[in-house]
C-alpha positions in Angstrom: 7.2 27.0 -52.3 8.4 29.5 -49.2 5.9 28.0 -46.7 6.8 24.6 -47.8 10.7 25.3 -47.1 9.7 26.8 -43.7 7.9 23.7 -42.7 10.6 21.4 -44.0 12.9 23.2 -41.8 11.0 23.1 -38.7 10.5 19.3 -39.5 14.2 19.1 -39.6 14.5 21.1 -36.8 12.5 18.3 -34.5 13.6 15.1 -36.4 17.1 16.1 -37.0 19.0 17.4 -40.1 19.5 13.8 -41.5 15.8 13.0 -41.8 15.1 11.8 -45.5 13.4 13.8 -48.0 10.6 11.1 -48.5 10.5 11.3 -44.7 10.1 15.0 -44.9 7.4 14.9 -47.6 5.2 12.6 -45.8 5.6 14.7 -42.8 4.3 17.8 -44.9 1.2 15.6 -46.1 0.3 14.4 -42.4 0.6 17.8 -41.3 -2.9 18.5 -43.0 -4.8 17.7 -39.8 -2.5 19.9 -37.8 -3.7 23.2 -39.8 -7.0 22.3 -38.9 -5.8 22.7 -35.4 -5.5 19.2 -33.9 -2.9 16.4 -33.7 -4.3 12.5 -34.4 -3.4 9.4 -32.7 -4.9 6.6 -34.9 -4.6 2.5 -33.8 -1.1 1.3 -33.8 0.4 4.7 -32.7 4.2 4.6 -31.9 5.5 5.3 -28.6 9.2 6.5 -28.7 11.1 6.0 -25.1 15.0 6.4 -25.4 16.8 3.4 -25.0 18.5 4.9 -21.8 15.1 5.1 -19.8 15.0 3.8 -16.6 13.5 0.9 -15.5 10.2 2.6 -13.6 9.7 4.6 -16.6 10.0 1.4 -19.0 7.2 0.3 -17.0 5.0 2.9 -17.0 5.3 2.9 -20.8 4.3 -0.7 -21.1 1.2 0.0 -19.1 0.5 3.1 -21.8 1.0 0.7 -24.6 -1.8 -1.6 -22.9 -3.9 1.1 -22.6 -3.3 2.3 -26.0 -4.0 -1.3 -27.3 -7.4 -1.3 -25.0 -8.5 1.9 -26.4 -7.7 2.1 -30.0 -7.7 -2.0 -30.8 -4.1 -2.1 -32.1 -0.6 -3.0 -30.9 1.6 0.5 -30.6 5.2 -0.4 -31.3 7.7 1.1 -29.0 10.7 2.9 -30.6 13.8 4.5 -29.1 14.4 7.7 -31.1 12.0 9.9 -32.6 13.8 9.6 -36.1 12.1 6.3 -36.2 8.6 8.1 -36.7 9.8 9.4 -40.1 7.9 12.3 -39.6 4.4 10.6 -38.6 2.5 11.4 -35.4 3.6 9.5 -32.1 3.9 9.6 -28.4 7.2 10.9 -27.1 8.2 10.3 -23.4 10.7 12.6 -22.7 12.8 14.2 -19.4 16.0 15.8 -18.9 18.8 13.4 -19.4 16.6 11.0 -20.6 15.8 13.0 -24.1 15.0 14.1 -26.5 16.4 17.4 -25.4 15.2 19.5 -28.5 11.3 18.8 -27.3 11.7 19.5 -23.6 9.5 22.3 -22.3 11.7 24.8 -20.0 8.6 25.5 -17.6 8.4 21.7 -16.4 10.5 22.5 -13.5 11.0 21.3 -9.7 10.4 17.6 -8.4 8.0 15.5 -9.8 6.6 18.2 -12.1 5.2 17.0 -15.3 3.7 18.0 -18.7 1.4 16.6 -21.6 1.9 19.1 -24.6 2.0 19.1 -28.1 5.0 19.3 -30.4 3.4 19.1 -33.7 3.1 16.0 -35.0 4.1 14.7 -31.8 2.3 14.1 -28.2 5.1 14.9 -25.6 5.0 13.4 -22.1 7.6 15.3 -20.1 8.5 15.0 -16.4 11.1 17.0 -14.6 12.8 13.6 -13.3 11.7 10.3 -13.4 8.9 10.1 -11.6 7.7 13.3 -13.2 7.6 11.5 -16.4 6.0 8.2 -15.1 3.1 10.7 -13.7 3.0 12.2 -17.3 2.4 8.8 -19.0 -0.5 8.3 -16.5 -1.6 12.0 -16.8 -1.8 11.5 -20.7 -4.0 7.8 -20.2 -6.2 9.1 -18.0 -7.2 12.5 -19.6 -7.2 11.4 -23.2 -7.6 7.3 -23.4 -10.4 7.4 -20.4 -8.2 5.0 -18.2 -8.9 6.9 -14.8 -6.5 6.1 -11.9 -8.8 3.4 -10.1 -9.7 1.5 -13.3 -8.7 -1.8 -12.0 -10.5 -1.3 -8.7 -13.4 0.1 -10.3 -13.5 -2.9 -12.6 -13.3 0.1 -15.5 -13.3 -0.7 -19.4 -12.6 2.1 -21.4 -14.8 2.8 -24.7 -12.9 1.9 -28.0 -12.3 4.8 -30.1 -11.3 5.2 -33.6 -8.6 7.9 -32.9 -7.9 10.3 -30.3 -7.3 13.7 -31.0 -5.6 16.7 -29.1 -5.6 20.2 -30.0 -2.4 21.5 -31.6 -2.2 23.9 -28.7 -2.1 21.7 -26.0 -0.3 22.2 -23.0 -1.1 20.9 -19.4 1.7 21.4 -17.0 1.6 19.9 -13.8 3.7 21.9 -10.6 5.4 20.4 -7.8 3.4 18.3 -4.9 2.8 20.4 -1.8 3.8 17.2 0.5 7.4 15.6 -0.4 6.5 12.5 0.7 3.2 11.1 0.1 2.9 7.1 1.2 0.5 4.2 1.5 0.7 1.8 4.3 -1.3 -1.2 3.6 -1.8 -3.0 6.9 -4.0 -5.8 7.9 -4.5 -7.3 4.5 -6.8 -10.1 5.2 -8.8 -9.7 2.1 -6.0 -8.2 -0.2 -3.1 -10.8 0.4 -4.9 -14.0 -1.1 -6.8 -12.2 -3.6 -3.4 -10.6 -4.9 -1.6 -14.5 -4.9 -4.2 -15.0 -7.9 -2.2 -13.0 -10.7 0.7 -10.6 -11.4 -1.8 -8.2 -12.2 -3.5 -8.2 -9.0 -0.1 -8.4 -7.4 1.1 -5.3 -9.0 -2.5 -3.2 -8.9 -1.6 -1.2 -5.9 1.8 0.1 -7.0 0.4 1.4 -10.6 -2.5 2.8 -8.5 -0.6 5.0 -6.1 1.7 6.0 -9.4 -1.7 7.0 -11.1 -2.6 9.1 -8.2 0.8 10.4 -8.1 2.0 9.5 -4.7 5.7 8.3 -4.2 6.3 6.5 -1.3 5.2 2.4 -0.2 5.4 1.4 3.5 6.3 -1.8 3.9 8.9 -4.1 5.8 12.1 -4.7 3.7 12.5 -8.2 4.1 9.7 -10.9 4.0 9.4 -14.6 4.8 11.6 -15.7 1.8 14.4 -12.9 1.7 16.5 -14.3 4.1 17.3 -17.4 1.8 19.7 -15.2 0.0 22.0 -12.5 1.6 21.3 -8.8 1.0 18.0 -9.6 -0.8 14.7 -7.4 0.1 11.3 -8.6 -0.1 9.1 -9.0 -2.8 7.1 -6.3 -2.3 10.0 -3.7 -1.5 11.2 -4.8 -4.9 8.3 -4.5 -6.6 7.5 -0.9 -5.1 11.1 0.2 -6.2 10.6 -1.5 -9.8 7.8 0.6 -10.2 9.5 3.8 -9.0 8.4 4.3 -5.4 10.4 5.1 -2.4 10.2 2.7 0.5 9.6 3.5 4.3 8.5 1.3 7.3 6.2 1.4 10.2 7.0 2.7 13.9 8.0 -1.2 14.7 11.1 -0.6 12.3 14.4 0.2 12.2 16.1 1.1 8.7 13.2 -1.4 7.5 14.0 -4.3 10.1 11.3 -6.1 12.2 12.5 -8.0 15.6 10.5 -10.8 14.2 13.6 -11.5 12.0 15.8 -11.5 14.7 16.2 -15.0 14.9 16.0 -16.3 11.5 18.9 -13.4 10.5 21.2 -14.9 12.8 20.5 -18.5 12.1 20.3 -18.3 8.3 22.4 -15.3 7.4 25.3 -15.5 10.3 25.3 -19.3 10.7 25.2 -18.8 14.7 22.6 -18.9 17.4 20.6 -15.8 17.6 22.0 -13.9 21.1 19.3 -13.0 23.6 17.4 -9.8 22.4 18.8 -7.1 25.0 19.5 -3.6 25.3 22.8 -4.8 26.6 23.6 -6.5 23.2 24.1 -3.2 21.5 26.4 -4.3 19.3 24.1 -7.5 18.2 21.4 -4.6 17.5 23.6 -2.6 15.5 24.6 -5.3 13.3 21.1 -6.5 12.8 20.2 -3.0 12.0 23.1 -2.2 9.7 22.4 -5.5 7.5 19.0 -4.0 6.7 20.6 -0.7 5.7 23.0 -2.5 3.8 20.5 -4.5 1.8 18.6 -1.4 0.8 21.5 0.1 -0.3 22.6 -2.8 -2.7 19.2 -3.4 -3.7 18.8 0.1 -4.8 15.9 1.5 -3.0 15.1 5.0 -2.3 14.5 5.2 1.3 13.1 7.5 3.9 14.3 5.5 6.5 12.7 4.6 9.7 14.1 4.8 12.9 13.0 4.3 16.6 12.7 1.0 19.2 9.9 -1.0 19.9 9.1 -4.9 20.4 9.0 -7.5 18.3 5.4 -7.1 17.3 2.9 -4.0 17.7 4.2 -3.6 21.3 6.4 -1.0 23.7 9.9 -2.4 23.8 9.8 -3.5 27.3 7.6 -6.2 26.7 10.2 -8.0 24.3 13.8 -6.9 26.0 13.9 -8.7 29.6 16.6 -6.1 30.9 14.2 -2.7 29.7 13.8 -0.4 32.8 10.7 0.0 34.8 9.8 3.4 34.8 8.4 5.6 32.0 11.1 8.3 32.4 14.2 5.5 31.9 11.8 3.7 29.1 11.4 7.3 27.2 15.4 7.8 27.8 16.1 4.4 26.3 13.9 5.1 23.2 15.7 8.6 22.5 19.5 7.1 22.7 18.5 4.3 20.6 17.2 6.8 18.1 20.5 8.9 18.0 22.7 5.4 17.8 20.7 4.9 14.5 21.3 8.2 13.1 24.8 8.3 13.8 24.7 4.4 12.2 22.8 5.7 9.2 25.2 8.7 8.7 28.0 6.6 8.6 27.0 4.0 6.4 25.2 6.2 3.6 27.7 8.4 3.8 25.2 11.6 3.8 25.1 13.8 6.5 21.2 14.4 6.0 19.7 11.1 5.0 15.8 11.3 4.7 14.8 9.7 8.4 11.0 9.3 9.7 10.3 8.5 13.4 6.5 7.8 13.9 5.2 8.9 17.2 2.7 6.1 17.7 1.3 4.8 20.9 3.8 4.9 24.1 6.0 6.9 21.8 3.1 9.3 21.5 2.4 9.6 25.3 6.0 9.8 26.0 6.4 12.8 23.8 3.0 14.4 25.3 4.4 14.1 28.8 7.7 15.7 27.8 9.7 12.6 28.1 10.8 12.0 24.7 12.2 14.1 22.1 13.7 12.6 19.0 17.0 14.1 17.8 16.3 17.2 16.3 18.1 16.6 12.7 17.3 18.5 9.7 16.2 15.5 7.7 14.5 13.6 10.5 10.6 13.7 10.3 8.7 13.7 13.3 5.5 12.0 12.2 2.8 12.7 14.3 -0.4 9.9 14.3 -4.1 10.2 14.9 -5.7 9.5 18.1 -5.8 5.6 18.3 -9.4 4.0 17.7 -11.0 7.4 16.7 -8.9 9.3 13.9 -8.1 12.9 14.8 -5.0 14.7 15.9 -4.8 14.2 19.7 -4.2 17.4 22.0 -0.5 16.7 22.0 -0.3 16.8 18.4 -2.6 20.1 18.3 -0.5 22.1 21.0 3.1 20.9 19.9 5.8 23.6 19.9 8.3 22.3 17.2 11.9 23.3 16.8 13.0 25.5 14.5 12.8 24.0 11.0 11.5 20.8 11.8 10.2 18.7 9.3 7.3 16.7 10.6 4.5 14.4 9.2 1.2 13.0 9.8 -0.4 9.5 9.8 -3.8 8.9 9.9 -6.0 5.2 9.6 -8.8 4.7 7.1 -8.7 1.0 8.4 -8.0 0.0 11.7 -7.6 -3.5 12.8 -9.8 -3.9 15.6 -12.1 -0.8 16.2 -12.2 1.2 12.8 -13.6 0.7 9.6 -12.6 -2.6 7.6 -15.5 -3.9 5.2 -17.0 -0.2 4.6 -15.4 3.2 4.7 -15.9 5.3 6.8 -13.6 8.0 8.1 -14.6 10.2 4.6 -12.9 13.2 2.8 -14.0 15.5 5.0 -12.7 14.5 8.1 -9.4 13.5 6.4 -9.2 16.9 5.1 -9.7 18.3 8.8 -7.0 15.8 10.3 -4.4 16.9 7.7 -5.1 20.8 7.9 -4.6 20.6 11.9 -1.7 18.9 11.7 -0.4 21.1 8.7 -1.0 24.0 10.9 1.4 23.4 13.7 4.4 24.4 11.6 5.4 26.9 9.5 7.0 24.7 6.5 4.7 22.4 4.5 4.0 18.8 5.6 6.9 16.7 4.7 5.2 13.7 5.1 1.8 12.0 4.7 0.9 8.4 4.9 -2.4 6.7 5.4 -3.2 3.2 6.4 -5.7 0.8 4.1 -4.9 -2.6 4.2 -7.5 -3.9 1.7 -7.5 -1.0 -0.5 -10.6 -1.9 -2.4 -13.1 -0.3 0.2 -11.0 2.7 0.6 -10.3 4.1 -2.9 -12.4 7.1 -2.6 -10.9 8.2 0.9 -7.0 7.0 -0.5 -8.2 9.2 -3.7 -8.9 12.2 -1.7 -5.9 12.2 0.3 -3.8 11.8 -2.6 -5.5 14.7 -4.2 -5.0 17.2 -1.0 -1.1 15.9 -0.2 -0.2 17.1 -4.1 -2.9 20.5 -4.5 -2.9 21.3 -0.6 -4.1 25.1 -1.1 -6.5 24.0 -4.0 -8.0 21.3 -2.2 -12.0 20.9 -0.9 -13.3 17.9 0.0 -16.6 18.8 -1.4 -15.2 19.5 -5.1 -13.3 16.4 -4.8 -16.3 14.4 -4.2 -18.1 15.8 -7.0 -15.1 15.7 -9.5 -14.4 12.1 -8.4 -18.3 11.6 -9.0 -18.3 13.5 -12.5 -15.0 11.1 -13.4 -16.5 8.0 -12.7 -20.2 8.0 -12.7 -20.6 10.7 -15.4 -21.4 14.7 -15.6 -25.2 14.2 -15.4 -25.1 11.9 -12.4 -22.4 13.5 -10.4 -24.4 15.7 -8.3 -26.7 13.1 -7.0 -24.0 10.4 -6.5 -22.0 13.0 -4.0 -24.9 13.7 -2.2 -25.6 9.9 -1.9 -22.1 9.6 -0.7 -22.2 12.4 1.8 -25.5 11.0 3.3 -24.0 7.6 3.7 -20.7 8.9 5.5 -23.4 11.2 7.7 -25.5 7.7 8.7 -22.7 6.7 10.8 -23.5 6.3 14.4 -21.9 9.4 16.2 -21.7 7.6 19.6 -19.8 10.1 21.4 -20.3 13.9 20.8 -17.2 15.5 19.6 -14.8 17.5 21.9 -12.5 19.4 19.3 -14.4 22.3 18.5 -16.2 21.8 14.9 -14.6 18.7 14.1 -17.4 16.9 12.4 -17.8 13.3 13.0 -14.7 13.1 15.5 -16.5 9.7 16.6 -18.3 7.2 14.9 -19.4 3.5 15.2 -17.6 2.0 12.5 -17.9 -1.8 11.2 -15.2 -3.6 13.9 -16.6 -1.6 16.5 -20.2 -3.4 15.4 -18.5 -6.6 15.1 -16.9 -6.8 18.7 -20.3 -5.2 20.3 -21.8 -8.1 18.8 -19.6 -10.5 20.3 -20.1 -9.4 23.5 -23.4 -9.0 23.8 -23.8 -12.9 22.3 -21.3 -13.4 25.1 -23.8 -11.6 27.6 -27.2 -13.2 26.5 -26.8 -16.5 28.1 -25.8 -14.7 31.5 -28.6 -12.8 31.9 -29.9 -9.4 31.4 -27.7 -6.4 31.2 -28.0 -3.0 29.9 -24.5 -2.0 30.2 -23.0 -5.1 28.4 -19.8 -3.3 26.8 -17.5 -3.1 29.5 -14.8 -6.0 28.5 -11.8 -4.8 30.4 -9.4 -6.4 28.0 -11.3 -5.3 25.1 -12.2 -1.9 26.8 -8.9 -0.6 28.1 -9.5 3.3 28.9 -13.1 3.2 27.7 -11.4 4.0 24.1 -12.8 0.9 22.1 -16.8 1.7 22.0 -16.7 5.2 23.6 -20.4 5.1 23.9 -21.7 7.9 26.0 -25.4 7.2 26.8 -26.0 10.6 27.6 -24.9 11.9 24.5 -27.5 10.0 22.7 -30.5 10.8 25.1 -30.1 7.5 26.9 -29.6 6.0 30.4 -27.5 3.2 29.4 -25.7 1.0 26.8 -28.1 -1.0 25.1 -30.8 2.3 25.0 -28.3 4.2 23.2 -27.1 1.3 20.8 -31.4 0.9 19.8 -31.5 4.8 19.4 -28.1 5.0 17.2 -28.9 1.9 15.1 -32.3 3.3 15.1 -31.1 6.5 13.2 -28.8 4.8 11.3 -30.7 2.7 9.6 -33.1 4.9 8.4 -30.4 6.8 7.0 -29.3 4.1 5.1 -32.1 2.9 3.6 -32.8 6.4 2.3 -29.2 6.1 0.6 -29.8 2.4 -1.0 -33.1 3.6 -1.9 -31.2 6.3 -3.7 -28.5 4.4 -5.1 -31.1 2.2 -6.8 -32.9 5.0 -8.6 -29.4 6.7 -9.9 -27.9 2.8 -10.4 -29.3 2.5 -14.0 -28.4 5.7 -15.1 -24.7 5.5 -14.2 -22.6 5.3 -17.6 -21.6 1.5 -18.3 -18.3 2.0 -17.4 -18.9 3.1 -13.9 -21.7 1.1 -12.8 -20.0 -1.6 -11.4 -17.8 0.5 -9.1 -20.9 2.6 -8.0 -22.3 -0.7 -6.7 -19.3 -1.7 -5.0 -17.9 1.5 -3.3 -21.3 3.1 -2.3 -24.6 1.0 -2.8 -23.1 -2.2 -1.5 -21.5 -0.5 1.6 -24.9 1.0 2.4 -26.5 -2.1 2.4 -24.0 -3.5 4.4 -23.9 -1.3 7.0 -27.8 -1.5 7.2 -27.7 -4.7 8.0 -24.8 -4.7 10.2 -27.2 -2.1 12.2 -30.0 -4.5 12.0 -27.8 -7.5 13.6 -26.3 -5.2 16.4 -30.1 -3.7 17.3 -31.7 -7.2 17.1 -29.5 -8.4 19.8 -29.7 -5.4 22.0 -33.6 -6.1 22.1 -33.0 -9.8 23.0 -30.7 -8.3 25.6 -33.2 -5.9 26.8 -36.3 -8.5 26.6 -34.7 -11.0 29.1 -35.5 -13.1 31.1 -38.3 -13.5 28.3 -36.4 -16.4 26.4 -39.0 -16.6 23.7 -38.8 -12.9 23.1 -34.9 -13.0 23.5 -34.9 -15.9 20.8 -37.1 -13.8 18.4 -34.8 -11.1 18.1 -31.9 -13.6 17.9 -33.3 -15.2 15.3 -33.6 -11.9 13.6 -29.9 -11.2 14.0 -29.2 -14.3 12.1 -31.5 -13.5 9.5 -29.8 -9.8 9.3 -26.4 -11.6 9.2 -27.1 -13.7 6.5 -28.3 -10.8 4.5 -25.0 -9.0 5.6 -23.1 -12.1 3.9 -25.4 -11.9 0.8 -24.5 -8.1 0.1 -20.8 -8.9 0.2 -21.1 -11.7 -2.4 -22.9 -9.1 -4.5 -19.5 -7.1 -4.6 -17.7 -10.4 -5.8 -17.7 -10.3 -9.7 -15.0 -10.4 -12.4 -11.5 -10.3 -11.0 -12.9 -9.7 -7.6 -14.6 -13.1 -7.8 -13.9 -14.3 -3.9 -12.5 -10.9 -2.5 -13.6 -12.1 0.9 -12.7 -15.6 1.1 -9.4 -14.4 3.4 -11.9 -12.4 5.7 -11.5 -13.2 9.2 -10.7 -9.9 11.4 -14.3 -8.7 11.1 -15.6 -12.2 11.3 -18.8 -12.4 9.2 -18.9 -16.1 9.4 -18.0 -16.3 13.0 -20.5 -13.7 13.9 -23.4 -16.0 12.2 -22.0 -19.3 14.1 -22.1 -17.2 17.0 -25.5 -16.5 16.6 -26.8 -19.7 16.1 -25.0 -21.0 19.3 -26.6 -18.5 21.4 -30.0 -19.3 19.8 -30.3 -22.9 20.1 -30.4 -23.1 24.0 -32.8 -19.9 23.9 -35.2 -22.3 21.8 -35.0 -25.2 24.2 -37.4 -25.5 27.1 
């Protein structure tokens, strides 16, 4: 009898003294499984979320209920008070200020910390704050419902279960992240934009994935085409990110989220007047324009890392857009520095915060001016100096590696996984090892932890492995190891028995890329690689050259290859005398490696457990097969050029390139299924269709006598 009274006392302590005797008795009976060391969650298990929960937590709770229904086969009711459980098992979402206070684990401390633990008969998902609570929800879904972070992109269907069991001593605590602000920048969305428009689920998938990977910042413009129809209204993506619990920032072209592409519509639609000229001399108009965006973000309740800087209308230096810009680098750098200081002062005044979180991205001319000592952003304690990977090739340039930061200066790093013109676009290329080396190199330039990280991948689907690696490293900096990450990634998505072979195939795939130039940073593996966009542009230049006649160094288009940065082919580094010979050697070696990767994927594919089989094909086998055919296109065209003036021989090689281009398109088609049907419909930046048309246009005259 004493044991029963003790149990009743514990139950009333957890659920409240008002708990009815019948509910107490039911709880005593339901604790039988607990005595055996486990909590059992059955179909329809309730989810408890206090009524004062903020919208982002409520949204994550809805995702949890969806996952429970998918796995257990029944809808889980949403309750607002633990007492409504009547002593039965349930899942409780908790946080300081959100409650229920009596269930909180005092060890869950620090920004975004979270935990999953059992307080029999309850499973508690606790956050130290709002985002921590969201991360706790998704951590439970991943670990116990088999819904991994990339489930949407992996075409993943979790296996059905009759019940979910947790040991009654379950207690998993996640501390705070190493890097405070961890961002994605989805730029160049030629595939993503059209696909997202097809459903609300597609539209929101990237935000859910970011939070499942424990990121916290979305980089996008504050306004969009429809936002200026209503005063002080943010754009769709900015609002969606806010509603999910993500902070916002923007790119190097932005001031407080403003783009000068909105200059004229702002004045005509919002201010109902003719737009003043875009001039440095029109300082008051510039300030009004900037402040409108700051006021919009504040009215919309956005959590901001405020971007500051001074560039042009598009991705261009300001002097290309402002007619009254100075002519020398020193004067231009001085203008940028002065504009930054004005923006800092305005932001402090408008927000009332003496240290608002701010970011300036030292990209392109800003990076050049910084390297020359002409530009120094304001040394504000809350202004992040965000350095950028070398353009076109993604490694920290010498000016970043050797920078001397002011004492206590917060800093960050921006790295491209996808790049509009010369980088990866349809196939991942940089890899987790290169990502890790980039961030560790930059992380070493200052005595304090990196404050901000952002990676650019506009189409997302092709780059989810690299994005996942970056997210994990930014959270667990000291523990992260690229090899260990890759093995765990393969184990999570492809199965324990298959993980080792799958990880080896991924490494072989990344190592299949042609390194057209030797590294000049000691020990920097794969510093230079020939990504798919480089292939596409090289193909176009060779196709343009063939009608003109034989040239063994055809990749010298000055508009494209300014400064020799576009292709970076060093023939001597390839044991060659010219570009064509280097291409033939490089593609030959890559194709041999890629054939082995594809064959390895074919052998392993059927052994992958069904939930991960489609993902294995889409994320590895298909990309290896695509790169194999792409190498074949470039190689065939290089052979055609080398064979000139023998038109018949050249025609045979151009025709072979056409066959390879057809095969390349078929490989991409193989990755279109389920929710990704028509994924490549919007493809234009790489230009699969364009390449095929140009091959045919060159082939027809070669075949004409």
